[in-house]
LOGUVO-397045 format. One record per residue (C-alpha): x, y, z; residue in one letter; residue number from 1. Coordinates in steps of 0.02 Angstrom, whole numbers, plus 50000, padded with zeros to 5 digits. Example, Ala and Ser with C-alpha at 12.3 -4.5 7.8 and 13.67 -1.06 7.14 Angstrom:
X  Y  Z  type  seq
50615  49775  50390  a  1
50684  49947  50357  s  2
This chain:
X  Y  Z  type  seq
47384  53374  51915  x  1
47462  53304  52072  x  2
47583  53451  52082  x  3
47439  53573  52067  x  4
47348  53487  52210  x  5
47504  53492  52320  x  6
47524  53679  52287  x  7
47342  53713  52328  x  8
47356  53608  52487  x  9
47515  53698  52540  x  10
47435  53867  52514  x  11
47283  53810  52611  x  12
47388  53752  52760  x  13
47490  53913  52757  x  14
47334  54021  52750  x  15
47252  53922  52891  x  16
47408  53940  53000  x  17
47413  54127  52974  x  18
47229  54147  53010  x  19
47244  54036  53165  x  20
47390  54136  53232  x  21
47299  54299  53207  x  22
47144  54228  53290  x  23
47243  54177  53445  x  24
47337  54341  53463  x  25
47253  54481  53562  x  26
47322  54631  53653  x  27
47291  54642  53840  x  28
47239  54818  53882  x  29
47349  54888  54021  x  30
47274  54978  54171  x  31
47353  55148  54199  x  32
47432  55185  54369  x  33
47514  55342  54438  x  34
47656  55342  54565  x  35
47771  55462  54654  x  36
47911  55449  54781  x  37
47810  55518  54929  x  38
47663  55398  54933  x  39
47635  55212  54921  x  40
47504  55143  54803  x  41
47418  54989  54874  x  42
47340  54866  54750  x  43
47224  54733  54820  x  44
47190  54576  54717  x  45
47053  54446  54737  x  46
47173  54302  54767  x  47
47353  54274  54817  x  48
47489  54354  54712  x  49
47591  54218  54627  x  50
47705  54323  54516  x  51
47750  54507  54500  x  52
47874  54590  54382  x  53
47929  54772  54374  x  54
47971  54853  54209  x  55
48117  54952  54283  x  56
48212  54984  54444  x  57
48135  55159  54449  x  58
47990  55084  54546  x  59
47986  54962  54693  x  60
47854  54838  54749  x  61
47826  54730  54902  x  62
47692  54601  54942  x  63
47588  54631  55100  x  64
47496  54482  55171  x  65
47458  54370  55021  x  66
47352  54472  54901  x  67
47409  54652  54924  x  68
47550  54736  54828  x  69
47620  54904  54881  x  70
47712  55003  54747  x  71
47811  55165  54754  x  72
47928  55266  54643  x  73
48112  55261  54687  x  74
48141  55429  54605  x  75
48042  55579  54542  x  76
47997  55600  54358  x  77
48042  55422  54311  x  78
48018  55360  54132  x  79
47852  55275  54100  x  80
47865  55088  54137  x  81
47755  54937  54168  x  82
47704  54811  54302  x  83
47641  54633  54274  x  84
47552  54526  54405  x  85
47484  54349  54403  x  86
47370  54285  54542  x  87
47335  54106  54597  x  88
47167  54104  54509  x  89
47262  54117  54344  x  90
47222  54299  54307  x  91
47353  54407  54223  x  92
47358  54594  54260  x  93
47452  54720  54154  x  94
47487  54897  54214  x  95
47561  55052  54132  x  96
47649  55152  54267  x  97
47689  55336  54252  x  98
47747  55474  54367  x  99
47628  55599  54446  x  100
47666  55731  54576  x  101
47490  55709  54643  x  102
47416  55535  54609  x  103
47226  55533  54606  x  104
47219  55384  54726  x  105
47336  55284  54839  x  106
47237  55122  54858  x  107
47134  55021  54734  x  108
47035  54860  54740  x  109
47061  54761  54578  x  110
46916  54639  54605  x  111
46805  54727  54476  x  112
46931  54825  54373  x  113
46932  54785  54188  x  114
47011  54912  54070  x  115
47033  55057  54192  x  116
47014  55105  54374  x  117
46843  55181  54408  x  118
46778  55282  54554  x  119
46702  55127  54635  x  120
46870  55036  54629  x  121
46963  55167  54728  x  122
46981  55141  54916  x  123
46948  55317  54981  x  124
47090  55400  55077  x  125
47069  55493  55241  x  126
47162  55658  55264  x  127
47248  55695  55430  x  128
47364  55826  55499  x  129
47520  55791  55601  x  130
47640  55897  55701  x  131
47815  55879  55774  x  132
47747  55947  55939  x  133
47602  55824  55962  x  134
47564  55642  55929  x  135
47412  55593  55826  x  136
47327  55430  55873  x  137
47232  55325  55745  x  138
47112  55192  55808  x  139
47060  55048  55695  x  140
46921  54917  55710  x  141
47045  54773  55692  x  142
47221  54724  55742  x  143
47354  54813  55641  x  144
47457  54697  55530  x  145
47561  54825  55432  x  146
47603  55011  55435  x  147
47681  55084  55277  x  148
47751  55261  55275  x  149
47764  55351  55109  x  150
47916  55450  55166  x  151
48030  55482  55315  x  152
47942  55648  55348  x  153
47838  55555  55477  x  154
47868  55419  55606  x  155
47737  55294  55660  x  156
47716  55138  55767  x  157
47584  55042  55861  x  158
47542  55107  56035  x  159
47629  55009  56172  x  160
47535  54849  56218  x  161
47389  54898  56104  x  162
47355  54806  55941  x  163
47235  54926  55854  x  164
47303  55100  55890  x  165
47438  55183  55784  x  166
47540  55334  55837  x  167
47596  55461  55705  x  168
47711  55611  55721  x  169
47805  55728  55603  x  170
47994  55741  55606  x  171
47982  55903  55505  x  172
47962  56060  55609  x  173
47873  56176  55486  x  174
47747  56166  55346  x  175
47863  56243  55213  x  176
47981  56093  55222  x  177
47843  55962  55228  x  178
47775  55878  55071  x  179
47611  55784  55077  x  180
47646  55600  55107  x  181
47548  55443  55151  x  182
47523  55317  55288  x  183
47434  55157  55242  x  184
47377  55035  55376  x  185
47324  54856  55340  x  186
47230  54760  55475  x  187
47238  54573  55503  x  188
47074  54545  55410  x  189
47153  54618  55252  x  190
47065  54787  55255  x  191
47166  54934  55187  x  192
47160  55108  55265  x  193
47247  55237  55151  x  194
47287  55402  55236  x  195
47352  55564  55161  x  196
47461  55662  55282  x  197
47487  55850  55290  x  198
47578  55957  55417  x  199
47499  56074  55544  x  200
47580  56145  55699  x  201
47411  56129  55785  x  202
47314  55985  55706  x  203
47126  56004  55715  x  204
47103  55823  55769  x  205
47237  55717  55853  x  206
47127  55566  55896  x  207
47046  55487  55743  x  208
46939  55330  55743  x  209
46909  55222  55590  x  210
46787  55114  55689  x  211
46607  55168  55665  x  212
46540  55058  55805  x  213
46657  55083  55953  x  214
46818  55165  56012  x  215
46885  55016  56109  x  216
47068  54970  56117  x  217
47126  54791  56085  x  218
47258  54740  56210  x  219
47410  54658  56135  x  220
47391  54471  56126  x  221
47205  54467  56170  x  222
47045  54481  56069  x  223
46934  54568  56197  x  224
46919  54745  56260  x  225
46875  54823  56429  x  226
46688  54829  56397  x  227
46683  54647  56348  x  228
46785  54596  56501  x  229
46670  54696  56615  x  230
46520  54603  56544  x  231
46611  54437  56566  x  232
46657  54480  56746  x  233
46477  54517  56795  x  234
46423  54352  56717  x  235
46562  54260  56810  x  236
46511  54334  56978  x  237
46330  54285  56945  x  238
46384  54102  56923  x  239
46432  54096  57106  x  240
46550  53976  57194  x  241
46626  53842  57082  x  242
46782  53802  57185  x  243
46760  53762  57371  x  244
46935  53713  57428  x  245
47050  53858  57383  x  246
47067  54004  57503  x  247
47110  54053  57680  x  248
47023  54113  57838  x  249
47131  54234  57938  x  250
47101  54391  58042  x  251
46915  54353  58031  x  252
46932  54376  57842  x  253
46893  54245  57711  x  254
46995  54267  57552  x  255
46952  54134  57424  x  256
46954  54084  57241  x  257
46775  54058  57184  x  258
46805  54007  57003  x  259
46922  54010  56853  x  260
46854  54044  56679  x  261
46935  54054  56508  x  262
46884  54124  56339  x  263
46994  54122  56182  x  264
47157  54201  56239  x  265
47112  54261  56414  x  266
47093  54180  56585  x  267
46992  54255  56729  x  268
47005  54223  56917  x  269
46853  54263  57025  x  270
46907  54312  57201  x  271
46788  54337  57348  x  272
46821  54424  57513  x  273
46706  54395  57664  x  274
46728  54506  57816  x  275
46675  54408  57970  x  276
46721  54552  58086  x  277
46633  54719  58114  x  278
46787  54818  58062  x  279
46791  54875  57882  x  280
46933  54805  57776  x  281
46999  54930  57649  x  282
47084  54840  57505  x  283
47252  54919  57466  x  284
47293  54799  57324  x  285
47287  54618  57271  x  286
47434  54542  57179  x  287
47464  54375  57095  x  288
47634  54295  57072  x  289
47713  54129  57028  x  290
47844  54048  57139  x  291
47938  53883  57152  x  292
47857  53753  57264  x  293
48018  53712  57357  x  294
48149  53844  57391  x  295
48320  53807  57465  x  296
48370  53905  57619  x  297
48521  53967  57521  x  298
48414  54027  57376  x  299
48331  54197  57374  x  300
48144  54190  57349  x  301
48103  54230  57167  x  302
47928  54297  57138  x  303
47868  54317  56959  x  304
47725  54440  56974  x  305
47593  54431  56837  x  306
47501  54589  56788  x  307
47315  54584  56748  x  308
47253  54663  56587  x  309
47089  54709  56671  x  310
47018  54704  56848  x  311
46833  54707  56890  x  312
46780  54771  57063  x  313
46605  54740  57130  x  314
46612  54912  57215  x  315
46723  55059  57171  x  316
46763  55103  57352  x  317
46864  54941  57370  x  318
46805  54914  57549  x  319
46745  54749  57622  x  320
46623  54818  57750  x  321
46599  54734  57918  x  322
46498  54575  57901  x  323
46497  54607  57713  x  324
46570  54532  57554  x  325
46665  54593  57403  x  326
46707  54521  57231  x  327
46852  54547  57112  x  328
46883  54467  56942  x  329
47062  54474  56877  x  330
47089  54449  56690  x  331
47256  54393  56619  x  332
47323  54338  56452  x  333
47298  54151  56453  x  334
47440  54059  56541  x  335
47484  53896  56627  x  336
47618  53859  56756  x  337
47745  53717  56768  x  338
47710  53576  56890  x  339
47853  53629  57004  x  340
47785  53806  57023  x  341
47634  53875  57113  x  342
47519  54026  57092  x  343
47488  54141  57241  x  344
47357  54274  57270  x  345
47397  54399  57407  x  346
47287  54537  57478  x  347
47349  54689  57576  x  348
47245  54800  57690  x  349
47248  54988  57666  x  350
47319  55070  57823  x  351
47309  54906  57917  x  352
47407  54750  57960  x  353
47289  54617  57897  x  354
47362  54543  57741  x  355
47334  54366  57686  x  356
47370  54248  57542  x  357
47326  54077  57469  x  358
47391  53969  57328  x  359
47325  53876  57176  x  360
47415  53751  57065  x  361
47418  53697  56884  x  362
47277  53572  56910  x  363
47154  53710  56953  x  364
47205  53816  56802  x  365
47190  53680  56672  x  366
47016  53637  56738  x  367
46953  53814  56704  x  368
46774  53831  56645  x  369
46729  53909  56478  x  370
46637  54075  56478  x  371
46467  54054  56397  x  372
46423  54184  56265  x  373
């Protein structure tokens, strides 16, 4: 009787174990992806990528920022393989990857993807034309963080000193030798801009904006554009005189620093010119430079000129009329100066001999006012 009970109990445990194992086991349905060797596929996840594994060396992957993976084939007609990804929220993603000469999309947002990529999950691509004779400029609404080229048929880089404009050009000289490729741009806010690139000797459009609200450039290292600085300058001039002890009176001209303002990563100097004579003073140029306080007689004077990123003029003719006044606001990337150095502003007269200068020190700069929004 006891043996019979043990046998029944053993069978029960064995059956329970088998049923439990089957209950826990489930197949994760893989999402199908298509790749080729001429275009990157960008995959955006909701959270940071913690782990990624490629099924074979026929494909390559690289993480962009924290939650974007770019994938491309290393060779044409590769054997079907897989890709596995785990994100920091604990989600596991399985992909079946196969070759396609013409993938149906080159960027996808995985935030709502379940079993397959739907139309609403695809990040639409923009089509552009490039030439070896001309440069195409792409303007984005945010600072560019990454530029990925699908092939070496094209070259691309950010425009000099500009953070949101990308230059693109073909290195192939005729359409017959050019295969459609891709350029994908990621901005600092994590937005993906997939672009399909074809060749044309005379592209229909060589200046393309992805910004629906404005076509303003972002200067490198600053977060404001010309229009915003013009608005700031007018506000600064309206605030009037904030500094009363920096300037010079010479040649019946008053050249003075009215105020210093700062906002985020810029600093602005409000200069005022008063003409106490009846002879007009045409402004040739105003320059600012930093110089050592004390210079040995044996040492050559070293001027470190600083270049403004924007200059506001109260009148376009740049003339301080007799018995009149004039305002300039010079914007720079935010800076400070060492205690042993000094900042000079110097003004030169157009076709005249009246040029004058004054100095400001570190104390005045660090006491800059904040621009009110």
